[in-house]
VEXTI-316242 format. One line per 4 residues: their letters; for each residue x, y, z of C-alpha. Coordinates in steps of 0.001 Angstrom, whole numbers. Example, Ala and Ser with C-alpha at 12.3 -4.5 7.8 and 13.67 -1.06 7.14 Angstrom:
2
AS) 12300 -4500 7800 | 13670 -1060 7140
This chain:
609
MKSL) -2775 -4313 1108 | -4829 -2417 3949 | -3918 1369 3451 | -3417 3487 6466
LHIL) -6305 5515 4910 | -8622 4599 2151 | -11522 6670 852 | -13697 5622 -1790
VVIV) -16725 8064 -2928 | -19123 6793 -5413 | -22180 9301 -6486 | -24441 8297 -8464
TAAL) -25625 10240 -11260 | -29342 10072 -11007 | -28954 10779 -6993 | -27078 13645 -7452
AGCG) -27547 15138 -10804 | -28793 18436 -8929 | -26025 18972 -6241 | -23479 21280 -6789
GGGG) -19473 21298 -6496 | -18099 21066 -3319 | -14483 22919 -1282 | -11614 21619 -84
EMVA) -8889 19364 -1481 | -10894 17137 -3318 | -14234 17429 -4809 | -16102 14345 -5921
RIGS) -17989 15064 -9459 | -20471 13531 -11460 | -20069 11638 -14635 | -20113 12577 -17776
GGSG) -18507 12105 -21452 | -22123 10278 -22246 | -21032 6674 -20783 | -23769 6883 -17973
APVS) -21176 5717 -15947 | -20638 8047 -12594 | -17139 9473 -11486 | -16130 8216 -8022
AGAG) -13711 9894 -5767 | -10730 8407 -3594 | -7916 9046 -1480 | -5458 6146 -101
TVSG) -2195 4232 294 | -783 3221 -2660 | -202 -366 -1708 | 894 -1927 -5115
FGSI) 1478 -1617 -8937 | 423 -4004 -12018 | -1664 -1317 -12315 | -1887 859 -9625
IVNG) -3385 -562 -6551 | -5424 1190 -3287 | -6856 -1059 -615 | -6164 -4199 -2875
QHYD) -8756 -2504 -5834 | -6734 -2059 -9082 | -6980 1012 -10994 | -5592 1862 -14723
ETGA) -3262 4408 -15010 | -2536 5051 -18614 | -4782 7819 -18733 | -4423 9442 -15344
SVFI) -3398 13064 -15547 | -1000 13186 -12822 | -281 15902 -10222 | 1938 16554 -7279
DERP) 332 18318 -4459 | 3568 20429 -2824 | 3180 23814 -3163 | -357 24192 -2249
DLPS) -1965 26603 -4621 | -302 25780 -7407 | 263 21504 -7744 | 2471 20671 -10640
AASV) 1883 17854 -13769 | 3918 15194 -13158 | 4430 11396 -14483 | 3091 8386 -13153
DAIR) 6555 7277 -11642 | 5526 10347 -9123 | 2941 7573 -7765 | 4856 5345 -5779
LGSQ) 4597 2481 -3104 | 2769 3964 -146 | 2530 7474 -1562 | -837 9099 -581
IRFE) -2885 10427 -3468 | -6243 11457 -3627 | -7996 10122 -7461 | -11179 10574 -9673
HQAN) -11806 7857 -12186 | -14439 5647 -13651 | -14675 2456 -13939 | -11384 1738 -11875
RISQ) -9601 4081 -15107 | -7988 6969 -13471 | -8577 10480 -15034 | -6536 12408 -12218
ATVA) -4536 11864 -9345 | -2930 14107 -7187 | 1 13208 -4998 | 610 14616 -1466
AEVI) 2997 14347 1101 | 2035 15490 5137 | 5847 16696 5528 | 9049 17697 3165
GPVS) 12034 19107 5285 | 15293 18364 7066 | 15646 16016 9715 | 16291 17373 12903
SVGA) 16699 14215 15021 | 16770 10408 14546 | 15657 7661 17217 | 15277 3411 16990
DTLT) 11765 3963 15375 | 11076 7652 15004 | 12526 10902 13543 | 11525 14707 13520
VLGQ) 10819 16716 10610 | 10275 20604 10751 | 8734 19527 14304 | 6379 16906 13554
TIRV) 7424 13350 15175 | 7237 10684 12360 | 6956 7008 13579 | 8138 4381 11463
NAAA) 4754 2336 11372 | 5908 -1290 13352 | 1647 -2743 12590 | 1678 -5478 10281
ASPS) -1140 -4328 8620 | 756 -1177 7462 | 4690 -755 7265 | 6179 2120 6447
VFDG) 7839 2136 2911 | 11705 3422 2829 | 13202 4868 -439 | 16615 5918 -923
FTAL) 18194 4544 2427 | 17726 939 4482 | 16890 2287 7843 | 16854 5436 10207
ADLT) 20061 4920 11211 | 21023 5975 7470 | 19243 9549 7714 | 21219 12133 9739
TGSI) 20527 15596 10531 | 20237 17536 7616 | 19051 14818 5392 | 15714 15843 3346
VEVH) 12838 13328 3239 | 8969 12985 1928 | 7165 11644 4214 | 3533 10187 3530
GQRN) 960 8994 6226 | -1672 9809 8326 | -2111 11526 11927 | -2688 9151 15170
AAGE) -4380 10800 18052 | -1007 12074 19385 | -661 13770 16562 | 2375 11436 15103
IVAS) 2668 10880 10903 | 2367 6922 11076 | 4776 7031 7706 | 3036 5159 5036
RIEL) 6236 6296 3044 | 9686 7820 3657 | 11596 9134 652 | 15441 10542 809
RSAT) 14647 13660 -1610 | 17237 16104 -3238 | 18094 19275 -1187 | 15928 22104 -3192
GVMR) 15282 24200 -847 | 11405 23601 -608 | 9669 22544 1968 | 5871 21599 2957
VAGT) 4066 20573 5907 | 268 19420 6315 | -1666 19394 9621 | -4499 20732 12155
VTEV) -3976 24151 13067 | -3010 25087 17041 | -2202 28708 18788 | -3217 31209 16455
APDS) -1904 34710 16616 | -1818 37492 14589 | 954 36341 12249 | 1580 32836 13009
FKIG) 228 29180 14462 | 1676 26001 14790 | 1361 22497 13542 | 2879 20100 16051
TLTV) 5596 22138 17534 | 6860 24401 14205 | 5424 27911 13758 | 4580 28834 10976
RTAQ) 4615 32817 10313 | 2305 33817 7893 | 3203 37602 7353 | 4835 36269 4073
ASIV) 2081 34194 3210 | -855 34087 444 | -3932 32699 1961 | -5835 30249 -292
PAGQ) -8935 30257 -639 | -8708 33778 -384 | -10830 35342 2234 | -10701 32843 4348
SLAT) -9109 32821 8180 | -7642 30889 10228 | -8649 28923 13184 | -7567 26310 15396
GLRV) -8426 22775 14356 | -8665 23646 10711 | -6816 21114 8568 | -3892 23378 6745
AAWT) -831 22723 4337 | 2563 25501 4200 | 4708 25781 1581 | 7788 27723 1281
DQPL) 10958 28318 -359 | 12839 30378 2453 | 15004 29026 4945 | 14108 28480 8484
ANGQ) 14127 31473 10590 | 15257 30469 14015 | 13846 27234 13791 | 10496 28734 12427
FVAR) 8771 28357 9165 | 8157 31200 7202 | 4869 30205 4945 | 4734 31474 1719
VVRI) 1348 29702 893 | -995 28668 3131 | -3954 26604 1954 | -7198 26227 4528
GGLS) -9209 23442 3997 | -8941 19149 3649 | -10958 16509 2076 | -14433 17034 1548
VPEA) -17249 14450 1255 | -20505 14855 -183 | -23355 14813 1719 | -24763 11711 1575
AALT) -22322 9815 -579 | -20977 5825 41 | -17902 6147 1948 | -15571 3514 2916
LDGV) -13050 4607 5120 | -9642 2118 5870 | -7500 3251 8726 | -6257 3442 12480
VTDY) -9071 4265 15071 | -8311 7563 16775 | -10191 9871 19198 | -12246 6711 20699
KTVS) -14852 8013 22832 | -17776 5624 22003 | -19143 3761 18974 | -21241 6159 18155
SFRV) -17887 8837 18153 | -14726 7745 17196 | -12504 8700 14078 | -10989 6796 11214
GGYA) -8162 8454 9045 | -9329 11436 10907 | -12708 11330 9488 | -15966 11560 12293
VDAT) -17431 7560 12506 | -20799 7046 14107 | -21074 2982 13939 | -23993 2585 16602
GAQF) -26059 1109 13964 | -23280 -763 12365 | -22951 -4587 11637 | -19114 -5589 13356
VGGT) -16823 -8149 11221 | -14058 -9752 13007 | -15045 -8803 16693 | -17881 -6691 18415
ASDL) -17959 -3288 19377 | -16093 -3925 22588 | -13113 -4565 20516 | -13169 -772 19064
RDGR) -10005 1525 20198 | -7340 4027 19372 | -4727 2109 17097 | -7151 -785 16181
FVRA) -7413 -976 12385 | -10831 -1038 10835 | -12118 -785 7573 | -15834 1446 8151
SGTV) -18368 1791 5394 | -21647 3498 4961 | -22949 7024 3946 | -21900 10233 4990
NASV) -24458 12216 7259 | -23275 15973 8199 | -19840 15607 7831 | -19628 11921 9926
LRAT) -19913 8760 8195 | -23079 6690 9393 | -21598 3373 9337 | -23215 490 8065
RVEL) -20589 -1937 8788 | -17347 -2027 10684 | -14470 -4225 10072 | -12060 -4843 12334
IAAT) -8681 -5814 10097 | -6183 -8481 11571 | -2546 -7220 12082 | -1400 -9184 9395
APVV) 1293 -8779 7051 | -442 -7599 3206 | 1215 -9372 894 | 2266 -6203 -1745
EVTG) 2601 -6656 -5740 | 4711 -5226 -8016 | 5171 -5425 -11825 | 7882 -3888 -13643
AIAN) 11121 -3596 -15181 | 14118 -4383 -12632 | 16226 -1231 -12425 | 19486 -527 -9688
FTDA) 20471 -3904 -9807 | 24005 -5031 -9025 | 23586 -8499 -7389 | 20989 -10878 -5988
KNTF) 22194 -10021 -2590 | 21621 -6257 -2625 | 18180 -4665 -2913 | 17048 -3529 -6453
NVRN) 13952 -1615 -7435 | 10951 -2684 -9231 | 8374 193 -10160 | 10440 2601 -7696
TATL) 9978 143 -4880 | 13081 -1435 -3005 | 13081 -5600 -3687 | 15294 -7692 -1666
VTPQ) 15462 -11502 -2821 | 16104 -14189 384 | 17555 -18089 -406 | 13467 -18386 198
TTYS) 12109 -16834 -2505 | 10760 -18890 -5082 | 10958 -18240 -9146 | 8666 -18388 -11721
RGDA) 10285 -19491 -15221 | 13481 -18556 -14294 | 16055 -18100 -11240 | 18132 -15801 -9614
TNLG) 20902 -16122 -11954 | 18284 -14462 -14045 | 17606 -11185 -12119 | 19363 -8352 -14114
EGVL) 19092 -5101 -14994 | 15864 -4422 -17192 | 14188 -7549 -16501 | 10498 -7555 -16851
VKVE) 9521 -9062 -13406 | 6442 -9191 -11167 | 7295 -9788 -7612 | 4745 -10638 -4377
GPLV) 6135 -10396 -645 | 5727 -7952 2137 | 7253 -5707 3549 | 10262 -5691 5896
NGKL) 12301 -2835 7318 | 11023 -658 4481 | 11668 -3267 1712 | 9529 -5341 -30
EAIK) 10787 -8725 387 | 10362 -11566 -2274 | 8314 -14712 -1666 | 7727 -15244 -5183
VDFL) 9316 -13405 -8467 | 7797 -14363 -11561 | 9547 -13757 -14895 | 7121 -12272 -17114
PPSA) 6921 -14246 -20773 | 8381 -12565 -23945 | 5770 -11711 -26272 | 6594 -11859 -30273
GIAR) 7941 -9345 -31414 | 8465 -7267 -28624 | 12365 -5864 -27722 | 13387 -7584 -23977
VLFG) 16263 -8288 -22027 | 17439 -11703 -20361 | 20287 -12438 -18053 | 21748 -15862 -16919
TVSK) 24694 -18806 -17692 | 24558 -20019 -20737 | 24571 -23812 -21512 | 23244 -26010 -24199
TSAA) 25320 -24551 -26832 | 24819 -26348 -30355 | 27645 -25280 -32128 | 30839 -23350 -32150
TDPR) 29983 -20018 -34535 | 26706 -18252 -35228 | 24059 -19172 -36142 | 23665 -21428 -33198
TFVL) 21423 -21982 -30093 | 21993 -22061 -26679 | 19505 -21874 -22976 | 19808 -19758 -20248
APLP) 18542 -22006 -18026 | 15738 -22250 -16407 | 13910 -19684 -18511 | 11817 -22225 -20830
FEVK) 12885 -20729 -24470 | 16076 -21046 -26690 | 18003 -18087 -27664 | 19130 -18059 -31315
TTAA) 22103 -15977 -32659 | 22450 -15052 -36208 | 25194 -13496 -38230 | 24328 -9950 -37400
TLYK) 24274 -10617 -33385 | 26686 -7884 -31995 | 29397 -8708 -28904 | 30298 -6739 -26256
KGVA) 32900 -7327 -23534 | 33961 -10396 -25858 | 33892 -11714 -28845 | 31737 -14498 -30753
ADLK) 34026 -17465 -29667 | 33979 -16776 -25965 | 30665 -17994 -26125 | 30594 -21291 -24411
DGRS) 28708 -23483 -21422 | 28873 -21648 -18066 | 29368 -18117 -19214 | 27658 -15424 -17786
VKVA) 25549 -13220 -20201 | 23026 -10392 -21230 | 21140 -10864 -23685 | 19175 -7946 -25876
GSYD) 16950 -9404 -28548 | 13260 -10182 -29212 | 10810 -13497 -29189 | 9742 -14459 -32475
GLQF) 7378 -17237 -31271 | 9480 -20047 -31190 | 12756 -18754 -30206 | 14534 -15171 -28776
VADE) 16763 -13678 -31270 | 19602 -12546 -29680 | 20648 -8819 -30993 | 23335 -8215 -28729
IQFM) 25344 -10325 -26340 | 27477 -8731 -23346 | 29680 -11032 -21660 | 29166 -10552 -17548
DNAQ) 32048 -12240 -16124 | 35045 -10849 -17941 | 37833 -9765 -15280 | 39606 -7985 -17640
DAPT) 36705 -5748 -19145 | 34036 -5476 -16127 | 30357 -5052 -16978 | 29040 -1510 -15875
FAIA) 25956 -1064 -13623 | 23659 2175 -13249 | 23077 3147 -9801 | 20695 5926 -9682
GIAS) 19269 8014 -6410 | 20381 10629 -3899 | 23399 10884 -2671 | 24773 10497 1424
NVQP) 27884 10368 3182 | 30089 11718 771 | 33444 11041 1134 | 36770 12135 -942
GSIV) 36864 8332 -1969 | 33027 7101 -1706 | 29489 7925 -1832 | 26333 6392 -890
VDGR) 23810 6036 -3083 | 20403 3578 -2533 | 22071 2197 251 | 24922 1557 -2133
TVML) 28306 2122 -1100 | 30284 3216 -4373 | 33960 4348 -4516 | 35577 6717 -6190
TPTT) 38743 6379 -7779 | 41108 9594 -9495 | 40027 8217 -13043 | 35945 8947 -11457
SYLR) 34642 11529 -14277 | 31450 14131 -13573 | 29168 15615 -15585 | 26283 17913 -14695
NGFA) 23165 17897 -16724 | 26084 16890 -19649 | 28819 18960 -19022 | 31751 18334 -17434
AKFD) 32225 18736 -13431 | 34354 17782 -10578 | 34239 16123 -7763 | 33591 19426 -5804
DLKN) 30477 19820 -7209 | 29127 16657 -5507 | 27174 17240 -2163 | 25361 15252 250
GTSV) 21400 15486 -1293 | 22258 15581 -5028 | 20594 13339 -7326 | 22957 11178 -9097
DIEA) 22926 8533 -11942 | 26293 6503 -11617 | 28015 4214 -14073 | 29979 1819 -11957
VKLN) 32461 -1481 -12078 | 32070 -3881 -9799 | 35118 -5909 -8648 | 36011 -8228 -6316
GVLY) 32367 -7279 -5177 | 33702 -3792 -4888 | 31299 -1216 -6542 | 34142 1577 -8120
AVRV) 32528 4751 -10093 | 33346 5232 -13944 | 30812 8156 -14300 | 29253 10754 -11776
ELKE) 26306 12995 -13664 | 24929 15158 -11554 | 21205 15258 -12118 | 19492 18479 -11741
PASG) 16449 18624 -14270 | 14861 21543 -15640 | 12356 23664 -13380 | 8957 22239 -14435
SSSV) 10466 19022 -15817 | 9041 15727 -15388 | 10789 12154 -15983 | 9887 8758 -16291
RGIV) 11449 5257 -16756 | 9760 2061 -18022 | 9329 52 -20582 | 8270 914 -24280
SGRA) 4728 -221 -25632 | 2092 665 -27958 | 4823 2081 -30587 | 2874 1491 -34150
SDIA) 6068 1563 -35979 | 9750 3227 -35477 | 8112 6790 -36693 | 5093 6842 -34658
TEFL) 5461 9995 -32247 | 3108 8522 -29451 | 3341 5953 -27372 | 3890 4479 -23822
VGSQ) 6883 4539 -21290 | 5877 2337 -18329 | 2317 3687 -18007 | 3138 7142 -19293
HVTV) 2027 8756 -22193 | 5165 9846 -23994 | 5479 12117 -27201 | 8980 12440 -29273
AGTP) 7462 15111 -32138 | 10049 17771 -31091 | 14186 16916 -31091 | 14900 14924 -27820
QIIP) 18672 14596 -26725 | 19249 11125 -27246 | 21420 9255 -25179 | 23490 7413 -26337
GSKT) 24626 9488 -29382 | 24583 5943 -31305 | 21312 6040 -30991 | 17969 7293 -32977
LKDI) 14364 7658 -32423 | 14222 4902 -34869 | 15714 2868 -32380 | 13079 3148 -29711
KNGS) 10963 -506 -30091 | 8259 -1888 -28052 | 9938 -3500 -25100 | 12797 -881 -25394
DLEV) 13786 53 -21697 | 14538 3979 -21737 | 14167 6851 -19228 | 12709 10079 -20641
EGTI) 12622 13612 -19325 | 10338 16343 -20505 | 7220 19022 -19838 | 3980 17555 -19140
EKGL) 636 19249 -19827 | -2850 16785 -19610 | -815 13622 -18938 | 998 13789 -22283
LTAT) 4847 13621 -21094 | 6718 15688 -24011 | 10245 14272 -24300 | 13074 16775 -23995
RVKF) 15744 13597 -23552 | 15729 10398 -24057 | 17992 7825 -22567 | 18392 4412 -23302
R) 19104 1696 -20084
C-alpha cells in the first residue's frame, strides 16, 4: 500500500563513519554490533501486518522497542499493539528488523464539529482521505456520523497545502484528559502561538530542547493534561523540531505534493524536493501539481531532496494485508478485528482452506483487500493451516460424524482435515450426545499432524444456553438500556453485571469514552450484555493481545504474544481463575497487561480469550 508519507534513510557506514548525530524528532545512526550492516531509519504510514508493512516493505518487529510519542518530552514504552493500520511511525532497522519504533499522532483531543468528510479537533481541520491510493482508517467507529461533539479521537496523517490534516487513521479514544497537537507555528506572541486556528498558551509550558525559542514556521508538538481555557490550549510541554535527515543521505519520499511552484521547488510529505534532474516514471514533469501522489528518491543536500527519480503513483486502491487472530467477532454480517483492524467480509469474498462458516473468535487468518469507508473489505480470507502440537480454535458446521459416542471423528467442511474427539474431550453448552451432523460448534484443541484433536467442544447453536461473545472498545451513545461499542449496539438489562478492574461497579459508572470489555449473548440477532467490565489500566501499563508462540515448555517464563516479547516471571493475575500459567500453550489466544521496558512486557494480568 502506498503511504501518505514514507521516508527511508539508509546510511552507509563507510560514507558516514566520521559524522556526528543530528537533531529533531528522529536521528539516523550508524550500525553497530559487529554485523557490518548499517542501521537505517524511516518514517511513514503502516499499511499492513504479517510483519509490519510500510510502503510495501515488510519489517520484522519482534525485537522492537516501541514508544508512543504522546507527551513530547517523555515518550512512553508500549507493546507492538500500539502500531496499528494507518499509524504514523518513525523507526530504526537493520536488514529490515526494527530495533526501535515510535508512534506519533498529529492531534489527540475532543471533536468540536463533524461534516460530511471532515471534522474539527482542537482547531485542526481533519479531512477523510478519499484518494484511492491512501484512504483513511477508522477504529472504534464505522462512519464520521458516529462521532459527536466531545468524542475523543486520535488522528494520524499528513498536512496538505491548506494546513488540513489528511487522515491516515482516526481512532476513537477513551477520555483521559490528555491532549496533543503537532503542526507548524504561526502568530507567535510572548506567551502564545497558533497551530491552525488553535491558540496554544505557553506560560506554563516546558520548552524542549531547552534554550530553543519559538518562531513562525517551526514544526512543534504540544501536550497538556489541562482542560481547554476559553477554547485555548494550555500547554504543559512544547517540543520544537521535526524530522532531521542527515546530509548526503539516500532518501525516498512517498506522499502528496504540496507547495508546488516549479519542478525544482515543491514538497512531498512536508519535505523540500528539487526534481530538476530527475527521471520521471508514470508521467512527465508537467504532470506535477499539488495533490498528486508521488514517490521521489535521491540524495539530501542542504535539507533538500535532490531527486534522481520521481514516480507518479496511479490513483488505484491498494491491497491491504493483515495476518492475525480474529477478535470482536459476532457474525459474518458485522465487522470484526484482525490485528486491531476493522474487517468486513462480503458475498464477493473468496476463501482459502475454509469459508464464512469457519470464521470465529480466535481463528488465525490472513486477510487481503482494499480499505473502503475506513474498513478493510476482504477480497480474500486465508485460514492459516494448523501446525503440529500448536493450540488452535476452529469454528464450523459438523458433518460426516463417524460414530455416536467418543472417540469419533467429524469434519468442519470445508476445512481440509478431520477433527477427532477422545474420552477426555469436554463439552460446553451441550453434551457429547448432541454432537451430530448439522450442529454449529467451536472446537479448541491441537493438530497432531494428521487430525485435529479436540480438547473442548462448545455448541454455538443452543437456543436455551446461547453462546457468549467478547466485544471490546470505547463506549459511546450510552443509554439506560443500550450502549454502542465498535459500531455494535449492545442491549443492557437489569441482570447485566458491571465490574471495574475486577471489582463490583454499577451502570452509573459507565460513561461515554470509557474503555469496556463486554461479554454478551446474541438472541434473535440482538446482542445482550451479560457482563460489562470498565477497563482503567494502571498508569504506565501496556497491553497486547495475540497468539502465543515460542514457549519452550509449560514452565518457560518468556515467549511471544503476537509479536510482543512477554515474561510471566512474576505472579500475574490469571483470568479465569480456573487457569494457571501451565495452561499457556503455543497457539493460546491471550490478552496480557503489564509494564514494559526495553521491549519486554512483564505481565501483571493474563486473560485467556
